[in-house]
C-alpha positions as CSV (number, residue, x, y, z in Angstrom):
1,M,53.5,-1.0,4.7
2,I,50.1,-2.4,3.5
3,Y,47.0,-0.5,4.3
4,Q,43.7,-2.3,4.5
5,E,40.7,-0.7,2.9
6,E,37.9,0.5,5.2
7,K,34.7,-1.4,4.8
8,S,31.5,0.5,4.9
9,S,28.8,-0.6,7.3
10,G,26.6,-1.7,4.4
11,I,23.3,-0.6,5.9
12,G,22.0,0.9,2.6
13,F,21.1,-2.3,0.8
14,P,19.4,-4.1,3.7
15,L,17.4,-1.0,4.5
16,A,16.3,-0.6,0.9
17,A,15.3,-4.2,0.7
18,I,13.2,-4.0,3.8
19,L,11.5,-0.8,2.6
20,I,10.7,-2.4,-0.8
21,A,9.3,-5.5,0.9
22,I,7.1,-3.4,3.1
23,A,5.8,-1.4,0.1
24,M,5.1,-4.6,-1.8
25,L,3.1,-6.0,1.2
26,L,1.1,-2.8,1.6
27,G,0.4,-2.8,-2.2
28,A,-0.8,-6.4,-2.0
29,L,-3.1,-5.7,0.9
30,V,-4.6,-2.7,-1.0
31,M,-5.1,-4.7,-4.1
32,T,-6.8,-7.6,-2.4
33,A,-9.0,-5.6,0.0
34,H,-12.7,-6.1,-0.8
35,H,-14.6,-2.8,-0.5
36,P,-18.3,-3.3,0.0
37,P,-20.5,-1.7,-2.7
38,P,-22.1,1.6,-1.8
39,S,-25.5,1.3,-0.1
40,R,-28.6,1.9,-2.2
41,V,-31.8,3.2,-0.7
42,F,-35.1,2.7,-2.5
43,A,-37.2,5.9,-2.5
44,P,-40.6,5.6,-4.2
45,A,-41.3,8.2,-6.9
46,A,-43.2,11.2,-5.6
47,P,-46.7,11.5,-7.1
48,G,-47.2,14.1,-9.9
49,P,-49.1,17.4,-9.4
50,L,-52.7,17.1,-8.5
């Protein structure tokens, strides 16, 4: 009698590929995000002691 080998469902590779693709997309978004420079406020120098 010949027995056929059981085939695994094979969900590991597609799941890993999807997670890697999502991580790469998020990394690309973070690297290309333009953060505005911090605001600078001009405050005149206080006069010296009188």
